C-alpha positions as CSV (number, residue, x, y, z in Angstrom):
1,X,156.8,53.9,97.7
2,X,155.0,54.5,100.9
3,X,157.0,55.4,104.1
4,X,156.1,55.4,107.7
5,X,158.1,57.1,110.5
6,X,158.3,55.2,113.8
7,X,159.9,55.3,117.1
8,X,161.7,52.1,118.2
9,X,162.9,51.5,121.7
10,X,164.3,48.0,122.1
11,X,166.9,46.8,124.6
12,X,169.8,44.7,123.7
13,X,168.0,41.6,125.1
14,X,164.9,42.3,123.1
15,X,167.0,42.7,119.9
16,X,168.7,39.4,120.7
17,X,165.4,37.6,120.7
18,X,164.6,39.1,117.3
19,X,168.1,38.3,116.0
20,X,167.9,34.7,117.2
21,X,164.6,34.2,115.5
22,X,162.6,33.7,118.6
23,X,160.5,36.7,117.6
24,X,159.6,37.1,113.9
25,X,158.0,40.5,113.8
26,X,158.4,43.9,115.4
27,X,155.2,45.7,116.6
28,X,155.5,49.5,117.0
29,X,153.5,52.6,116.4
30,X,154.1,55.3,113.8
31,X,154.6,58.9,114.9
32,X,150.9,59.6,113.9
33,X,149.6,56.7,116.0
34,X,149.1,53.9,113.5
35,X,150.1,50.3,114.4
36,X,153.0,49.1,112.3
37,X,154.3,45.5,112.0
38,X,157.5,44.7,110.1
39,X,160.0,41.8,109.9
40,X,162.4,41.5,112.8
41,X,165.3,40.8,110.4
42,X,165.2,44.5,109.4
43,X,166.6,45.4,112.8
44,X,169.9,43.8,111.8
45,X,170.6,46.9,109.7
46,X,170.2,49.4,112.7
47,X,171.0,47.5,115.9
48,X,173.8,48.7,118.1
49,X,175.4,47.3,121.3
50,X,172.6,49.0,123.3
51,X,169.7,47.8,121.1
52,X,167.6,49.9,118.8
53,X,166.7,53.4,120.0
54,X,165.3,56.3,118.0
55,X,163.2,57.4,115.1
56,X,163.3,55.4,111.9
57,X,161.7,55.6,108.4
58,X,160.3,52.4,107.1
59,X,159.7,52.1,103.4
60,X,157.2,49.6,102.0
61,X,156.4,48.5,98.4
62,X,153.1,49.5,96.9
63,X,151.9,46.0,97.8
64,X,152.6,46.7,101.5
65,X,155.8,44.6,101.8
66,X,158.8,45.9,103.8
67,X,161.6,47.3,101.7
68,X,164.0,49.2,103.9
69,X,164.7,51.0,107.3
70,X,166.7,54.1,107.8
71,X,167.6,56.0,110.9
72,X,166.3,59.6,111.1
73,X,168.4,62.2,112.8
């Protein structure tokens, strides 16, 4: 399955908007500069009290659908 590494920097308030459903998608850039869009509900797996900050690996199906998100150390 294809993967894309991204940097996500979202404050607690921005994550709250995603969590409450006011924002349905996350727009970010990959480490190599590509635009990446994925479902906001994915953030629930990686959000902390401070929001979402760091590098993450997104996995997509061969059809381009989001599968998973994992924090990179």
